[in-house]
Structures are given as structure tokens and as C-alpha cells.
C-alpha angles and dihedrals in degrees: 000000000000113000125211129231108260094170092112108118090219094056091046089054091045093054092045092054092043092054091051094043095051093043086054092048096045094098092051091048091053091049091055096055093097093051093047099043099094097045086047090052089048094051092043087054092060089052099039092052088071093054142062135223115287095023115147110245129186118202115201117209091009093178113186092354103254099135091045091056091053096046091048090056091053089058102261127134109237134199117185131192129189134170095216116085092204093052091049092049087058095044092052090048091053094042106030095168097047128096105251119177127205100210151102109271093215092058105027112110108225118207096203146037127237144223092218142015122204109196113169123171090352110101095063092060090080137064109260093253090056093038087061089056088050089056092048092052090047088052091051091048095056126084118235106284089023122151127233119192109189126173138184136161114279116254131186091208136034118240138131139198145111116321142166120243092237095178089068127076088231098061093208119179119232136162112269133192116196112208129198117220095248091046093057097041087053094051090049093050091046090051088057103259123137114222115237103169144348121208128190110209132182113208127211090269093058095252116141118222133190114213122193124200109200136167137217105231 
């Protein structure tokens, strides 16, 4: 697969901070799994309805592996990747038979393509110029007809920069890109995806998400 240039010092710093931040938040993520189970099930139902049993799925930013467990129970073959060693440790414990990769999605050399990609709360961790490369790599990793489920919090304006995760006890900083609905839709379309659905979902913590379901022609 094509790899992207990650020599930019800013991106190296962003990934370094993200790795440390999500390591420090892993315990809190694990504690939230029961609260987030229902909304995760719902989001996955909107993704899985476009797939059939036995399909190969990639989850980017798989965190503690809650979505992987649900998808595996639905008969999908799931590979997960996350940059945080502590998140991956939880994910492997929850899904001992699943293929879970500790690595950076942008630089990792995948040896296969997929029928679907589940990417929730991931694209907003990069500056827009890098996020566009993330979308391009997802497009390349999908088989023709493949489905991408991509979600991020809804914003009325476009901006990016360093922020604290104020909704967690460990108020860790990380890079955050805020996407408007039209902005993300345009980015997906320019990448080559065909829009199938858009869902606006409020989670148990009162955060509002916009989740696109798109397809590689």
C-alpha cells in the first residue's frame, strides 16, 4: 500500500502526544465501556447492515476493543489498530482471538485490503492536511464496494489546535480538529467516496456526533 510522508516535525509531536494521552486515559476508557455499550451497538448496527457475515473489517483507533467484540459477535472478522500500548492491552484482553495491532495507522504497512472500515472519533486527531491523507489511505485499504463508517463530533465552525479532554478526569491534552458537516462531507467526496447515510447521534455524555456511512465505488 502507498505510505505517506510523516517527516513533518509537527505531526511527529502530535502522534507522540496522542500516544501518551491515550495511554493515560486507557483506564477511564475501560471504565466507560458499560455506559457506552448501547450507543456503540447502535452505531455499529448502522455500519453492519451494509455488510454480511465473514467480511473483513478494519477498525482504526480501536481503543479498548469494545466495538471489536461487538463486531466479532456479529460474525465479522475484525482487525484493530491503535497507537496506545495500554489501549491495545485492554483490547487484546477483551478480544484474545482478534488481530489487534499496536501501531500508527498512517505509517503501518497493511498486507491486505478490507470490506469495511469502522473509524469512530479518529479523523479529528489530525490536522486537516493530514486527515485528508488518512481518508486517502482508508480509500486505498478498502475493496471496491467497501464501506467506511466515520464519525466525529459535530461542529458549527472549522478549527483545529491543542485542547484538553475536559470530559475526562485526567484532563490530557491532544490535538483536535473540529469538522463541520459540509466540510467533512466534501473531504469524503473529494477522496472518491459515495455518501450513503449521515446520522446525528447524541451519546450518554451529551456529546453530539455526526456519523457518515460512505462507500468506495
